[in-house]
N, C-alpha and C positions, 0 to 999 in steps of 0.2 A: 057446390062450394059449402052449402049449409050443412051437408052431411059430415064434411071434414071438421067443421067447427065443433060438432057434437062429440067427435072422437078425441079431440085434443084434451079436454079435461079428464076423460077416462084414462088416457095414456099417462097423463101427468100423475093421476092418482095411483096408477099401478106402479109407476117409477118411485113414487114416494113410499108406497107400502114395501117395495123391495129394499129400500134403504133402511127402513125402520124395523123390518122383520128380523128376529134374532137369527144369527147364523148358526147352522148346524155344525157342531164340532164333535169329533170322536172323543170318547173317553180315553184317559191315559191310565195304564195299569203298571204296577211294579213288576219286576222280573219274577218275584216270588208268586204274585197272584197269577201271572200267566203260566208259570211252571206248575202250580197247584192244579191247574185245569188242562194240562198238556195233552192228556190222552183224548179228551173231548175236543179241544180246540185245534190241535195240530196232528192228532193221531201219532203222537210221538211220546217218548218217555220224558219224565220230568228233567232228568239229567241232560238230555239232548237240548231241550229248550233253554235251560240255564247256560249250557256251554255256548249255544248260538248267540245268546244275548250278551254273555260275557265277552266273547270274541269280538263282537261289534262295539263293545264299550258302552252298552246300553243298560241303564238301571231302571228306566221306566219308558214306556212308549205306548202307542196305540195298538190295537189288535191287528189292524191291517199291516202296520210296519213290522210287528212281531212275526206275522205269517211270512212276510217277505224274507226276513232274516233267518227264520228256521228253515224255510225251503232252500235258501242259498247254502246254508250250513249243511243240510242233508245231501245236497248235490255236489258238495265240495269233494274233489279228488283226494283220496287217501294215498299218501306216499309211503 
């Protein structure tokens, strides 16, 4: 039993640190910023990135969201 009592304060301390630790958030970029770096970030042309974001109605978003949108746009069937 004594061993468990020693762990309780450590667990409480870890829980407290989790609550007070700053949360990691992704940076948000404008469509123009993402498009300016299109060839490096998406291996696509600037116009493709702008079109993908415009079609999704996005003026600014995270890099991961932009990658999803550009990939979806590139895979879209052309009629």
